[in-house]
N, C-alpha and C positions, 0 to 999 in steps of 0.2 A: 242579698236575698237570704231567705231562711225557709226551710221546710219544717212544719210542725206536725206532730203526731200525738193525738190525745188517747188516753186509755183510762180505765178505772170506772167507767159507767156501769150501770146495771139496774136491777130491780131491788128496791129496799122498802121496808115497811116504814110508815110514819114514825118519826122519832128516832130513826136509825141514822147511820153515818156512812159516808163514802169519801174516798179521797181520789180526786182526779189528778192525772199527771199529763204534762205536755212536754214531750221531748223535742228539743230543737236540733237541727242538723249542724249548727255552728255555735260558737260561744255566744251566750246571752248577756255577758257581763256589760257590754256597751250598748245594748239595745235600749232605746229611749224609754219605752214602756211596754210591758206585757200585761195581758189581761184575759179574763174569762167573760164570755158573753153567752147568752142562752136564747133559744127560740122555741116557744111552745106552739103547738098547732094553731094556726089561724091568727097568730100574733106576730108582731115585729120582733126582730132580734134586739135584745136589751143588754146593757152592761150589767155584769154581776160584780166584778171586782177588778181593780187595776193596780199594778205595782210598777213604779217608775225606777229608773236606774239610780235615783237618789233615795231609794227605799221609802218613798211616799206611797201610801196605800189609800184607796178610795173604794167604798162599797155602796152598792145599792141599798136603800133604806130597808128593803124587804129581807135582806140577808145579814144585816149588821148584827153582830153578837152571835151569829150561828156559823158563818163561813169565815175561813181564814186563807188568804192568799200568801204564798211564799215561793221562794225559789232556791235552788242549789246550783250556784254558778259552776262548781266543779263537775257536776253531772249534766250541765246544760239543760236543766229541767225545771219547770215551774209546776206548782201544785195548787190545788184548791181543796182544802179540808172542809167538808160539809157535815155539820152536825145538826141534830134536831130537825131532820128533814120533814117537809110538809108536802102534801099532794100537789100544792101549787108550785113546787120546785120542779115538777116534772117538765122536762124539756130536752132538747139537744143542746149540749154545752160545747162551745167552740173556744179554742185557744187563739189568741191574737198577739201579734208582735207588730209594734209600730216603730219603724226604723227611720231615723232622721239622718239624711246625708246633706250637709250644707244647709240650704234653706228648703229642701224638699223632703217630705215625709211620705212613706209608703207603708201600707198595711198588708200583712200576710196572715193567712188563716189556716187552721187545721181542718180536717174533714168532719170533725164533730164526734161526740160520744153521747149516747142516749142515757139519760137518767130518768127512771120511772119510780115514783114514790106512791106505793099503793099497798093496801092490806089485802 
């Protein structure tokens, strides 16, 4: 198991930047995949970016070229650098860890951090 705590959300103007952090309660080195999801009001939660233990990344088309996912294993922390933010990026952003044990996979979530892009 792992506990995840997000931070770094806030209010930013269009075109601005934010960096989200996800601090894990244990080593993330061996976690199969970690990612960021977001959920806007009235919409389903959607994948933003994912980073596997093999350093493979995948991004939603809507954020490609603007967002960068990364992690610091020494700090047990994952990041999401968000640049050129748009009003449509407004959402609650959630950190996810997908842990595989044998043939079983389990998902763990943080509590979320609000990102609001508005002038």
